[in-house]
N, C-alpha and C positions, 0 to 999 in steps of 0.2 A: 508424556511418555510413561509407560508402565515401569520401565527401568531407566532411571535418569542417568545411570552410568553408561548406558549404551551410546556409543559415539555415532552421531549422525551429523551430516552437514546442515547447517542452517543457511538459507539464502533469504536475506531480508530485502524487501522491495519497498522503496520509499514512496511517499505520496506527492501530490502536486506541489510545485515550487521548491521541493526539497532535493536532496541528493544522498548518496551513500554516507555522507558525513553525519547525517542526523542520528545515526545509530551509535555514535561514539560512546555514550554512557552505557549502552546495553551490551555491546560486543564483548568487553572484558569479562562480564558476568557469565555469559554463555561459554566463553572459552575456558574460564576457570572451572567449569563443570565438565570439561573434556571434549567439547565440540569444536569442529571447524566452523567458522562463520565467514560468510561472504556478503559484502554490502555494495553491490554494483550501483552505478548511477546511470539513469536512463538518458537517452540522447536528447540534447538541447537543454539540459539542466545541470546545475552544480558545475563541477570541473569540466563538463562536456557542453556547457552553455554556448560555446563558440560554434557548435554544430546545429544550433537552432535554424530552422528554415520553414517557409510556408508549406502547408500540406503535410506536415509530419503526422503520421498515422499511428494507430494503436498497434499495427503490425510491427512497426519499428521498436516500440517499447517491449513487445513480446520477444522479438528477435534478440534484443539486448540481453535478456535474461536467459533465453534458450541457448544462446551461444556460450554464455558463461557456463551453464550446466554441462553442455556438450564438451567444450574445450578443456574444462577442468575435470572432466570425466566423473561427474558427481552422480551418485545413485542414492536412493533412500533419503531424498532431500525433504527436510521440513521447510516448507515454502511459506514465508510470512509476507503478507501484503498489507501495508498501512494506507488507509484512506484511498486515494486514487490508485494506489498500487494493487488494490483488490481487483481492478479491471485486468491488470497484467497477469496476476496469478490465475484468474479464471481462464484466460487464454492459454496459459501454460498447461493447466490441468487438462484442457481440451486437446492440446497438441502432443504432449509428452508425459502422459500419466505414469508410464513405466519407470520414470526417473524420480517420481515423487512419492513419499510415504505419507505425508500429511499436508493439508492446507490449513493455514491460520489467517483468517481475516481480522485485522486489527482496526476496529472502528472504520471499516472499509465500505467503499461503494461496491455493489454487486449488480451486474447486468445479466440479462437473459439473451438468448440468440437474437441478433439483429438490433439490439438496443445500443444507443449511445449513452455516454455518461450524462449528457444534458437531459435525456429522456427520463432519468430516474431522480434527478434533483427536484426539489420543490420549485415550481414554475417561477416564483418571485426571485429565488436565488439564481436560477439559470438566466433569467432576463437581466438581472443586475450585473452578472458577470459578463454577459455579452455587451451590454451598454458600456461598462467600464473598459472592456477590451477595445472597443471601437474608439473610445475617447483617448486612451493612453498609448495605443500601439497600432491603430488602424485595423484592429481585429487579429493581429498576429499572436498576441500573448494575453494571458490573464495576469493582471497585476498582482504583486505579492501582497497578501493580506497582512495586517499587523499581527504580531505574535499572540496578542490576546485572543484573536479569532481561533488560534490553534490551542487555546487553553493554557498558554505559557505566560505567567505573570511575574515570575521571579525576575528581577531586573537583569541579573547576569545572564540567565538563560535567554531572556527576551532579546538582549543585545546580540547574543551569539546567533540567534535566528535572523535578526535584521541584517547582519553582516554576510550571511550565507545564502539565504533564500533567493531564488531567481525567478523571473516571470515564467509562467508555464505555457507551453504551446497550446493555443486555443483550439487548433485543429484536432487535438486528441480528445477534447470534450465533444466535438461534433461528429467524430468518426463512429461508425457502428461496428460492433464486434460480432462476426459470424461464428457460431458454435456448431460443431457436428454432434455434440453430446449435451445432455442436460448440465446445467451449471454445477460445477464441482466434479463432474464425471465419475461419481461413485467413490471418490477418495475420502478417507477419514478427514473430517472437516470440523474446525472449531471457529466460532465467531466470538471475538472479544469486543464487547461494547463498552465504551467509556461513559461514565456518568460524572457530572451533568452531561446529558445527551448533546451531541453535535448535530445541529439541525440538518445539514446536507445528507446525513446518512440515515435519515428516518425510514425511508422505504426499504433500505438494505437491511437495517436492523429487524424490521418487521418480517421481511422475507426469511432472514436467518432463524428467527424464532419459530417460523412456520415449518421449518425443515426438521422433522422429528428424527431424521437420521444424522443430524448435526448436533454438536455440543455448543450450547450458548452460555456465555459467561459475561457478567458485568463486573467492572472494576472502577473504583473511584480514582480518577486521574484527569488530566487535561487530554484533549484530543491527541496531542503529541505526547502520548504516554511514555514513549521511549526517552523523552527529555524530562518530563515532570516526575515520573514514577518508575524509573528504570529497574530498580530492585524488585518492586512488586510485579512488574511485567516479566522480568526474568523468571521469577518463581512460577508464574502461570505458564510460560512457555516450556519450562523444564518439567512441568507436571501435566502437560497436555496429553490426553489419552490417545493411544493408538486406535 
């Protein structure tokens, strides 16, 4: 933001296997700068894991956040999507751009019209996840990866993730996202890529770099940067240009 004192609501959208809980280190830093912060959990995950069901689609994930924005009467939203959450914020930008001031993709997946998340993952990664899903849940969910896969190696943080991450609905990886507008829908957009690079986001990082109308930033952190480098991430978010 040009003026970091300007109060705007942040809506932080978590990635696969996570929930609103994953932003716990980051939210106090944004609130200390004077911003309202919302950390919803998408259906079937975290404290809403009891709502997991077969066939859960991307439209439900998008509705989860759209309903929050509507019922909380939020405007001028800075919408941050981490990892799989990038799919959700792309859908929201397409559906309700009038409520959003900025998009921030945090080491996120980015799809185009009609693509599914599996379409943009490296083929070997997609195949491994499908095979593991069939073996562990009959294809219902993606098993929770170890914390190290998310770049979290600190023993305390790693244990925190092990206790809270939940299997992710596999149907949301297979579902295709229809878009009425180009990805991002003309909104001011920043892509924050974490280094060392997270393999599943390769094509998304390359796409973000190709968008000359977007801001592309790299930061040294784990893929779960909000856990491993919350202070550095907060500084980037508070300085994100309009």
